[in-house]
N, C-alpha and C positions, 0 to 999 in steps of 0.2 A: 432452423435454430439460429438465433442471433449470436454473434461471437461473444457478446458481453453477458449472455446467459450463464456462461461458465468461464469467466475471464482467466482464472488461474490455470485450468486445464488447457485452455487454448493458448495462453502465453507460453506455457512450458512445452507445448508441442510445436511451437513456431519460433518466435523471436528469441525466446529464452531457453531453448533446448540445451544450450551450452552451460546453463546454470543449474540444470536439473539432475535429479536422480529419479529414475522412473522404471516402471514395468508395465505389463499389459493393463493393469487395473488401477494403478496409483501413480501419481506424479507429485514431486515436491521440489522446492528450491533447496539447494544444498545449504547447510546451516550457516555457512559463512556469509551468505547473501541475505537470507531471511527465513523465518520459520512458518512458511505458508505452504499448504498442500492442497491437492484435489484428488477426488475419486471418480472412477468411471460411473459408479452408481453407489447406492447406500447399502449394499449387501455386506454380510459378514465376510465374504470372500475378498471384497475390495478393502475392507478395513484390515484384513489379514495381510493383503498385499502391501498396504501402507506400512504395516509393522515391519516388513522386510526392509523398508527403506529408512527406518528410524532407529533410535537407541533408547534403552531403558531410562526413564526419568525425563525424557524430552517432551516438551510441549509443542504442539503445532496448531496453527489457525487454519480453519477451512470452512468454506461455504457448505452447509450441511442440510440434511433433512432431519425431521424430528423423529428419529428412530432410536431404539435402545442401542447403546454402544456395546459391541462384543469385546471380550478379552483380546488383547491385554490393555485396551483403552479405557480410560475413565474421563468423565466430563469435569473440567475445571470451572468453566463458566460459559454462558451463551447469551446472545442478545440479537436483536434485529438490526440489520445494517441496510441503509439506503444506498442505492447506486444512483448517481447523478451524472448526466451527460451534458456537455455544452451544446447550446441550441444553434450555434453558428452565427449568432448576432455579433456585430463589431465589438472588439475588445478595446477597453480604454488603453491608452498608451502606457507601456510599462516603464516604470521609473528606472533610471540608469544609475544615478548617483548613490554611492555607498553600498552597492550590491556587487559581490564578487563571486566568481565561479569556484565551487568547492570540489575537491578531489581527494586523492590518496593521502596527501600530506595533512588533510583536515579530518581524517577518519576518527581519530580519538576524540576530538572536540565534538564531532557530530554524534558519536555514540553517547558522550556525556550529556549533551543537550536532549537527546531522545530519551535517555533514562530518567532525566528530570521531568520532562513534560509528557511522556507516554503517548506519542502520536500513533502508536501501533508497533508491530514487531520491527526491530531495527538491529542490525548486526554489524560486524566489523567491515564487511564489504558491501553493505547496502548502497554505499556511494557509487558502486560500479554499475548500477542501473543507469547512471548518467543524468545530466541535466540539473544537477544540484547547484543551488545558489544560496548565499547567506549574507547576513549583515553582522558586522562586529562593532562592539563598543570597546575601544582600546584593543587589547589582545583577545578579548573574550568573544566567542561566537554566541550571539544572543538570539538569532532567528535563522531558520532555514526552510527550504522547500525543495522538492525534487520530483522525480518521476519513478514509477515502478513498473507495474504490469503493462505489457505491450502485446496487443493482438492486432491483426491486420486492420488498419484504418483508425485505430484508437490507441491512446496512451494515457496511463493513470497519473494524475497529480497526487503526490503522496508526501508524507512526513512533514506536513506544514506545522511548524511549532515555533513558539516564542518563549524565551525565558520569562518567568513570572514577573521579574523586576522591570521588564522592558515592554510590557503589553500596553495597548492603547495608543501606539505610535504609528500604526498603519504598516508595520513591517510585514505581517502575514499577507495582507492584500497585495503589497508591492511585489513580494516574492512569488506569490501565486500568478500574478499577471506576467511576470518574467518567464516562469515555467510554461504557462499556457501559450505565450507568444512563440516560444521555441517549438512546442508541439505543433502548433498551427502552421509554422513556417515549413514543416516537413509534410504538410498536407494531411495531417492526422487530426482527429477530434479528441480534445481533452475529456476525461471522465474522472470521477473520484468516488470514494466511499466515505460514509459518515454514519455514526450511530443514529438510528432512526428517531430516537427520542430527543436528539439534540436540535431543537427547533431554532435556537439562536444561530447555530452554525449553518443550518440549512438556509436560513434567510440571507446570510452573508453570501453563500454560494449562489443563491438565486439572483442576487444583485450583480453577480459576475457573469450571469448568463447560463448557469447550470439549471437543468430541470430533472426532477426525479423520474427515473426510468423503471426501477424495480426495487423490491425489498427482499433481502435474503436473511436466512438464519445463519449467523456466524457462531461457530463453536471453537472454543479452545479446549483441546484434548491432550491428555498426558498418557504416555506409554508407561504402564506400571512397571516398577522395578522388581 
């Protein structure tokens, strides 16, 4: 089994175990980091185990199988998600000017940008995954990118987003290349996830050397109150 076949489960069982709440059948990131979870299988018992790690009214993202959800879970939405992995080809030089490292002091601005642009689940301590960089216009953070899931040999490029008023200036590409260069410098391979129907984004990622490896069903589920 390839480690990227179930990246959430594998990340929470290795590099990100310190960020997890887990039991024998379910693992999840603690909510201050992100709302992503994984199950050992698609059984009612595993969904029950996940409920032990959640709270009423909470929503979680997870790679799923197309099965009926047992109580106390309900489906909020679902869609197909493509997983793309860098092919190892030479990366263009990463731009250095105007890019700054982001961290704890930038947490509120990062959450604000993520809430505006919706790159995926983002929380108060998502920045703790590390590798976050951004671009400012004046005092405003207008673009960012970073890393998230880590499994042996691979690390995910994540939260790539640009304020709507500042798109078309190459910010996302520059930030992605900076994040990818950091991942590659550690001997790891960058990978990412994107909505499968988003052909425009997939073409951009292909130009950066990413190739589609798999397609998953992504579900957002809510624990009934």
